[in-house]
N, C-alpha and C positions, 0 to 999 in steps of 0.2 A: 563517430559520433557527432551529433554538433554540438557547442557548449550550453544547450539548454536540455541537455537527458547527462543524467549519470549513470555509469553500468554500474549495477549489483548482478553478479552473480548469482543465479535463481540456487543453487545447489547448496551455496555456503549461505544463503540469507536467512537469518530467522523473524519471526512473527511474534509479538509481544503486543498485549492488551493491559495498560497502565487504565489507573484509577483514576478519579477527582486527587489534587496535590501532590500524584506523583513530579520528582524535578526532573527535566531533563536541561541539565548543563544550568544556562540563568533563567529557562522559562519553567513557568509551575504547569500545570495541566488544568484547567479548570473543569472538565465535564472526564471524557473519556478521551485513548489516542489508542490508533494501533499502530506500533514500529513497525518498519520492512525494513532488512538491510544488514548489512555487515556491520556488526558489534565491533569491530575495528576498524572502519573506514564510514563507509556514507549509509544512511538508513535515511530512510520519507517515513516523516509522522503526518498522519491523519489526526483532526481531533473532529469533535462531537461529540455527541448524544449518541447511547447505546443502539438505539431503532436507525442511528441516519451511517451509523459502520456497518452496522448487520446488510441495511440495504447497499450502502458500495461490497462488502461481501458480497453480495446474489449479484451484482452488475458485474463483478470481475468475470464470476464463476460461471456467469453467464455467456459472455466474450471467449474464455478459453472453452466454456463447452461448446461452444458454436451452435448454428442452428438447427432444426430436426434436421437438415438436408445430407451433416458434417461437413459442409461447405464451409472457410472460417469467407470472415470476409476480408479484402486483401484492403490495407492502408501502409502505402507509400511511407518512404521516410520525408519528413518536411526537409 
């Protein structure tokens, strides 16, 4: 995998929703954040309003569930 990507195993990944004022290391969440990852290693933090985070989850679901024909789009590795 290239340096652009972090590898997080899905089976061990946790998902957490944090509210305003939550602390992540030296950072304080201003609005809300979804944290996805391995609590002992790497995690992805996406910050935004609840509406923005809900839209992101919808977009992720659309990609994972695929189109109506059941064929997922192919995205070659960069």
